[in-house]
C-alpha positions as CSV (number, residue, x, y, z in Angstrom):
1,M,0.0,0.0,0.0
2,D,1.4,3.4,-1.0
3,P,1.9,6.0,1.8
4,E,-0.8,8.4,0.4
5,T,-3.5,5.6,0.4
6,A,-2.4,4.5,3.9
7,L,-2.7,8.1,5.2
8,Q,-6.2,8.5,3.8
9,L,-7.3,5.2,5.5
10,V,-5.8,6.4,8.8
11,K,-7.7,9.7,8.5
12,H,-11.0,8.4,7.4
13,G,-11.0,5.0,9.2
14,A,-12.0,4.8,12.9
15,T,-9.4,4.2,15.6
16,I,-9.7,2.3,18.9
17,L,-7.2,3.7,21.4
18,L,-6.4,1.3,24.1
19,L,-4.3,2.7,27.0
20,D,-2.2,1.0,29.6
21,V,-3.1,-2.6,28.4
22,P,-0.6,-5.0,30.0
23,Q,1.9,-6.9,27.8
24,Y,0.8,-10.3,26.5
25,T,-2.9,-9.5,26.7
26,L,-4.8,-10.9,23.7
27,I,-6.8,-8.2,21.9
28,G,-9.2,-9.2,19.1
29,I,-11.3,-7.2,16.7
30,D,-13.8,-9.0,14.5
31,T,-11.9,-12.0,12.9
32,Q,-8.4,-10.7,13.9
33,M,-6.4,-11.1,17.0
34,F,-3.2,-9.4,18.4
35,S,-0.9,-10.1,21.2
36,V,-0.1,-6.8,23.1
37,G,3.6,-5.8,23.0
38,P,5.3,-3.0,24.9
39,S,4.3,-0.3,22.5
40,F,0.8,-1.3,21.6
41,K,-1.8,1.4,22.0
42,G,-4.7,0.2,19.8
43,I,-6.0,-0.3,16.3
44,K,-6.3,2.1,13.4
45,M,-7.8,2.1,9.9
46,I,-11.0,0.5,11.1
47,P,-13.8,0.6,8.5
48,P,-16.9,2.5,9.7
49,G,-19.7,0.3,11.1
50,P,-20.3,-2.4,13.7
51,H,-17.3,-4.2,15.2
52,F,-16.7,-6.6,18.0
53,L,-13.7,-6.0,20.3
54,Y,-12.7,-8.7,22.7
55,Y,-9.7,-9.4,25.0
56,S,-8.2,-11.8,27.4
57,S,-5.8,-10.7,30.1
58,S,-2.7,-12.7,30.8
59,S,-0.4,-13.8,33.6
60,R,3.0,-12.1,33.7
61,E,4.5,-15.0,31.8
62,G,1.8,-14.9,29.1
63,R,0.9,-18.5,29.7
64,E,-2.5,-18.3,31.5
65,F,-5.4,-16.3,30.1
66,S,-8.6,-15.0,31.6
67,P,-12.1,-15.7,30.2
68,I,-12.7,-13.4,27.2
69,T,-14.6,-10.2,27.6
70,G,-15.9,-8.4,24.6
71,F,-18.2,-5.5,23.5
72,F,-19.6,-4.1,20.3
73,V,-18.9,-0.7,18.9
74,D,-20.6,1.1,16.0
75,A,-17.7,3.1,14.7
76,G,-18.2,6.3,12.7
77,S,-15.8,7.6,10.0
78,S,-12.7,9.2,11.6
79,E,-14.1,8.4,15.1
80,V,-11.7,7.8,18.0
81,I,-13.0,5.3,20.6
82,V,-10.9,5.4,23.8
83,R,-10.7,2.7,26.5
84,K,-8.3,2.5,29.4
85,W,-7.1,-0.6,31.3
86,D,-8.3,-0.7,34.9
87,Q,-5.7,-2.7,36.7
88,R,-7.8,-3.5,39.7
89,E,-10.7,-4.9,37.7
90,E,-8.5,-6.2,34.9
91,R,-10.7,-4.9,32.2
92,L,-11.1,-2.0,29.7
93,V,-13.2,0.9,30.9
94,K,-14.4,4.1,29.3
95,V,-12.6,7.4,30.1
96,S,-14.2,10.7,30.8
97,E,-15.6,12.8,28.0
98,E,-12.9,15.4,28.5
99,E,-10.2,12.7,28.2
100,E,-11.8,11.2,25.2
101,Q,-11.7,14.5,23.4
102,R,-8.1,15.1,24.3
103,F,-6.9,11.7,23.3
104,G,-9.0,11.9,20.1
105,E,-7.3,15.1,19.1
106,A,-3.9,13.5,19.7
107,V,-4.9,10.5,17.5
108,R,-6.0,12.8,14.7
109,K,-2.7,14.6,14.9
110,L,-1.0,11.2,14.4
111,E,0.7,11.4,17.8
112,F,-0.1,7.7,18.5
113,D,0.3,6.5,14.9
114,R,3.4,4.4,15.3
115,Q,1.8,2.7,18.3
116,L,-1.4,1.7,16.6
117,G,-1.7,-1.6,14.7
118,P,-3.5,-1.5,11.4
119,Y,-6.8,-3.2,10.9
120,N,-6.2,-6.0,8.3
121,L,-8.5,-4.9,5.5
122,G,-7.9,-8.2,3.7
123,Q,-10.1,-9.8,6.4
124,Y,-12.8,-7.2,6.4
125,G,-14.9,-9.1,3.8
126,E,-14.8,-12.1,6.1
127,W,-16.2,-10.1,9.0
128,K,-18.9,-8.5,6.8
129,R,-20.2,-11.9,5.7
130,I,-20.9,-12.9,9.3
131,S,-22.1,-9.6,10.5
132,N,-24.0,-7.9,7.6
133,H,-27.3,-7.8,9.5
134,I,-25.9,-6.4,12.7
135,N,-26.4,-2.7,13.1
136,C,-26.7,0.0,15.8
137,T,-30.3,-1.0,16.6
138,T,-29.2,-4.7,17.0
139,I,-26.4,-3.7,19.4
140,K,-28.6,-1.4,21.5
141,R,-31.4,-4.1,21.7
142,L,-29.2,-6.9,22.8
143,E,-26.1,-5.7,24.6
144,P,-26.0,-6.1,28.5
145,I,-25.9,-3.1,30.9
146,G,-22.4,-1.7,30.5
147,G,-21.8,-3.4,27.2
148,D,-19.3,-6.0,28.4
149,I,-20.1,-9.6,27.5
150,S,-18.2,-12.4,29.3
151,V,-19.1,-16.0,30.1
152,A,-17.8,-15.3,33.6
153,C,-20.7,-12.9,34.2
154,E,-23.5,-14.8,32.6
155,P,-26.2,-15.7,35.2
156,G,-26.6,-19.2,36.2
157,I,-25.6,-20.9,32.9
158,S,-22.5,-22.7,34.1
159,Q,-24.5,-24.2,36.9
160,S,-27.1,-25.8,34.6
161,T,-27.6,-29.5,35.2
162,S,-27.6,-30.8,31.7
163,K,-24.9,-29.6,29.2
164,S,-24.2,-30.3,25.6
165,A,-20.7,-31.0,24.4
166,I,-20.0,-27.4,23.6
167,E,-21.4,-26.2,27.0
168,K,-19.1,-28.6,28.7
169,V,-16.1,-27.4,26.7
170,L,-16.7,-23.7,27.6
171,D,-17.5,-24.6,31.2
172,D,-14.3,-26.6,31.6
173,Q,-12.2,-23.8,30.1
174,L,-13.7,-21.4,32.6
175,K,-13.1,-23.7,35.6
176,A,-9.5,-24.6,34.5
177,S,-8.4,-21.0,34.2
178,K,-6.5,-19.5,37.1
179,F,-8.4,-16.3,36.3
180,A,-11.8,-18.0,36.9
181,M,-13.9,-15.5,38.8
182,H,-16.6,-15.9,41.4
183,V,-19.1,-13.3,40.4
184,D,-21.8,-12.3,42.8
185,S,-25.4,-11.7,41.6
186,S,-25.0,-7.9,41.5
187,Q,-22.2,-8.2,38.9
188,R,-24.0,-10.7,36.6
189,R,-24.9,-9.2,33.3
190,K,-26.8,-10.9,30.5
191,C,-27.7,-9.9,26.9
192,Y,-31.3,-9.0,26.2
193,Y,-32.0,-11.9,23.8
194,T,-35.4,-12.7,22.5
195,E,-37.0,-15.5,24.4
196,I,-37.7,-18.5,22.1
197,P,-40.1,-21.0,23.6
198,H,-38.9,-24.6,23.1
199,V,-42.4,-26.0,23.5
200,I,-45.5,-24.1,22.4
201,K,-48.4,-24.0,24.8
202,Q,-51.5,-22.1,23.9
203,R,-54.7,-21.7,25.9
204,G,-57.6,-23.5,24.4
205,V,-55.5,-25.5,22.0
206,H,-55.2,-29.3,22.7
207,G,-54.5,-32.6,21.1
208,Q,-53.5,-32.9,17.5
209,E,-53.8,-29.1,16.9
210,L,-51.3,-28.4,19.7
211,T,-49.0,-31.2,18.3
212,N,-49.1,-29.6,14.9
213,L,-48.1,-26.2,16.3
214,N,-45.0,-27.8,17.8
215,L,-44.2,-29.8,14.7
216,D,-44.3,-26.7,12.5
217,K,-43.0,-23.5,14.2
218,T,-44.3,-21.2,11.4
219,L,-46.9,-19.5,13.6
220,L,-44.4,-19.0,16.4
221,L,-41.9,-17.4,13.9
222,E,-44.6,-15.1,12.7
223,K,-45.6,-14.2,16.2
224,L,-42.1,-13.4,17.3
225,L,-41.4,-11.4,14.1
226,K,-44.4,-9.2,14.8
227,K,-44.1,-8.9,18.6
228,D,-40.4,-8.7,19.2
229,F,-38.9,-7.5,15.9
230,G,-41.6,-5.1,14.6
231,G,-41.9,-7.3,11.5
232,S,-38.2,-6.7,10.6
233,E,-36.6,-9.9,9.2
234,D,-33.2,-8.2,9.2
235,L,-33.5,-7.5,12.9
236,L,-34.1,-11.2,13.5
237,L,-31.1,-12.2,11.4
238,G,-29.1,-9.5,13.2
239,E,-29.8,-11.3,16.5
240,L,-28.7,-14.6,15.0
241,Q,-25.4,-13.0,13.9
242,F,-24.9,-11.2,17.2
243,A,-25.3,-14.4,19.2
244,F,-22.9,-16.3,16.9
245,V,-20.2,-13.6,17.1
246,V,-20.3,-13.4,20.9
247,F,-20.3,-17.2,21.0
248,L,-17.5,-17.7,18.6
249,M,-15.2,-14.8,19.3
250,G,-16.3,-14.1,22.9
251,Q,-16.7,-17.7,23.9
252,S,-20.1,-16.8,25.4
253,L,-22.2,-19.8,26.4
254,E,-25.3,-17.7,26.5
255,G,-24.6,-16.6,22.9
256,F,-24.3,-20.3,21.9
257,L,-27.6,-21.2,23.5
258,Q,-29.4,-18.3,21.8
259,W,-27.8,-19.1,18.4
260,K,-28.9,-22.7,18.9
261,S,-32.5,-21.6,19.8
262,L,-32.8,-19.4,16.7
263,V,-31.3,-22.0,14.3
264,S,-33.7,-24.6,15.8
265,L,-36.7,-22.2,15.3
266,F,-35.9,-21.7,11.6
267,F,-35.3,-25.3,10.9
268,E,-38.5,-26.4,12.7
269,C,-40.7,-24.4,10.3
270,T,-42.1,-26.5,7.5
271,E,-44.6,-24.1,5.9
272,A,-42.8,-20.7,6.1
273,P,-39.9,-21.6,3.7
274,F,-42.4,-22.3,0.9
275,C,-45.5,-20.2,1.5
276,T,-44.8,-17.0,3.5
277,R,-41.1,-16.4,4.1
278,S,-39.1,-17.9,1.2
279,Q,-36.9,-14.8,1.1
280,L,-36.3,-14.8,4.8
281,F,-35.3,-18.5,4.7
282,T,-32.9,-17.9,1.8
283,K,-31.2,-15.1,3.8
284,F,-31.2,-17.4,6.9
285,I,-29.5,-20.3,5.0
286,K,-27.0,-17.8,3.6
287,V,-26.2,-16.4,7.0
288,L,-25.8,-19.9,8.4
289,Y,-23.6,-21.0,5.5
290,H,-21.2,-18.1,6.1
291,Q,-21.1,-18.7,9.8
292,L,-20.3,-22.4,9.5
293,K,-17.9,-21.8,6.6
294,F,-15.9,-19.3,8.7
295,G,-16.1,-21.4,11.8
296,L,-15.0,-24.6,10.2
297,E,-12.1,-23.3,8.0
298,K,-8.7,-24.7,9.0
299,D,-6.4,-21.9,8.0
300,H,-7.3,-19.0,10.3
301,S,-4.2,-17.3,11.5
302,N,-3.5,-14.2,13.6
303,D,-0.6,-12.1,15.0
304,T,-0.4,-14.1,18.3
305,G,1.2,-17.1,16.7
306,R,-1.6,-19.3,18.0
307,T,-4.5,-20.9,16.3
308,S,-7.5,-18.6,16.5
309,T,-10.7,-19.8,18.2
310,I,-12.8,-21.6,15.7
311,L,-15.5,-24.2,15.8
312,D,-14.2,-27.6,17.0
313,E,-15.6,-30.4,14.8
314,S,-16.4,-32.4,17.8
315,W,-19.0,-29.8,18.7
316,F,-20.9,-30.8,15.5
317,S,-20.9,-34.6,15.7
318,A,-23.4,-36.6,13.6
319,D,-25.6,-36.9,16.6
320,S,-25.7,-33.2,17.3
321,F,-28.8,-31.0,17.1
322,L,-27.6,-29.3,14.0
323,Y,-27.1,-32.5,12.0
324,H,-30.7,-33.7,12.7
325,L,-32.2,-30.3,12.0
326,C,-30.2,-30.0,8.7
327,K,-31.1,-33.5,7.6
328,D,-34.8,-32.9,8.0
329,F,-34.7,-29.4,6.4
330,F,-32.6,-30.6,3.4
331,S,-35.1,-33.4,2.8
332,L,-38.0,-30.9,3.1
333,V,-36.5,-28.5,0.6
334,L,-34.9,-30.9,-1.9
335,E,-38.0,-33.0,-2.1
336,A,-40.5,-30.2,-2.3
337,P,-42.6,-30.1,-5.5
338,V,-42.3,-26.3,-5.6
339,V,-39.4,-24.3,-4.1
340,D,-37.9,-20.9,-4.5
341,G,-34.8,-21.0,-6.7
342,D,-32.5,-19.0,-4.4
343,L,-33.6,-21.0,-1.4
344,L,-32.8,-24.3,-3.3
345,T,-29.4,-23.0,-4.4
346,W,-28.3,-21.9,-0.9
347,T,-29.7,-25.1,0.7
348,R,-27.6,-27.1,-1.7
349,K,-24.5,-25.0,-0.9
350,L,-25.0,-25.5,2.8
351,K,-25.5,-29.2,2.4
352,E,-22.3,-29.5,0.3
353,L,-20.3,-27.5,2.9
354,L,-21.3,-29.8,5.7
355,E,-20.7,-32.9,3.7
356,N,-17.2,-31.7,2.7
357,S,-16.2,-30.1,6.0
358,L,-17.7,-32.6,8.5
359,D,-18.1,-35.7,6.4
360,W,-21.8,-35.7,7.2
361,K,-24.0,-37.9,5.1
362,F,-27.4,-36.7,4.1
363,Q,-29.7,-39.0,2.1
364,N,-33.1,-37.7,1.2
365,N,-36.1,-39.9,1.4
366,A,-36.5,-40.1,-2.3
367,A,-33.0,-41.5,-2.8
368,S,-33.5,-44.0,-0.1
369,D,-36.7,-45.2,-1.7
370,G,-34.8,-45.7,-5.0
371,I,-36.4,-42.7,-6.7
372,S,-34.3,-40.3,-8.7
373,F,-35.1,-37.3,-10.9
374,D,-33.6,-36.2,-14.2
375,E,-33.4,-32.4,-14.7
376,D,-36.4,-32.5,-17.2
377,D,-38.4,-35.0,-15.2
378,E,-42.0,-33.7,-14.7
379,F,-42.0,-35.0,-11.2
380,A,-38.7,-33.2,-10.2
381,P,-39.0,-30.2,-7.8
382,V,-40.3,-27.1,-9.5
383,V,-38.0,-24.2,-9.1
384,V,-39.7,-20.8,-8.6
385,D,-37.5,-17.8,-9.5
């Protein structure tokens, strides 16, 4: 990059100034991670828009790390966001408005330029693909009081009696850390996620009708969209991405559980993908495709010299919730007599990704019954563009 282009990016991009952060602390932004050296003061050349900053404090030797704490920012063009390390609480805190203005001016005069690490613009597209539905409204709706998200401060989750494989992994990591904190109830902070009922109960509805409501969650999806999201499909998808980001980058167990609930809600709809919400389901499958593609890639690297936190394949074994939901949904879409063309395309892409990355085997019912279709077969699924 030539000096003039770099200077323009420094001036027009946002900057996150991080003061007094101890050496060896791990600092991440979006899909990138840095290990703090003696001169590190933050990150420059950040594209405007939503970003997730997360960090893990270290022992003096740099061998033990605390549970990750993270927070979202919605950075404006040329904005300077200032955080300072609180040594007693071992976390980043906001500074006074006066200090923020003073440090902001210093950043704009390039006084900190040599101490700021550049945002890797080559990875920005990767971040956008897993966060394109997150906006300022999403962040304000969901972030906890104070903004900080950490598994150590999530209320009552690590004490739950039944845990999935991933819950056990995150819980064990927390317990094994020398930094594991005992947080009293006054310090517990949770995100304001939408409550997703696992079992539908409706007054005056019994028997087969109630069973049908639980077999097809279309009515529940419509109710939640209207009541909790004001009819905005993008706001719903934004929550799905928010939960995934804080789960994957922030190692939030609460984030994983919400992501799992939303994914389950979508996959348990059998009418909406074909009748009322074809475009929403196309966008959902596209979101899920990019999430899993990023999480399952093998070649993530960062400036710490360590492998970055990505999805462990053991979390998605063939007996996992995701496998069974995908298997049923793929069968539903691929065998449908009429299906939206974009939905069919992205469903096939997701199926191929899971088969190639996890060696999952999906066999639709038609194939198992010995039925196959040629492209011009009159009984093949009808693609609606």
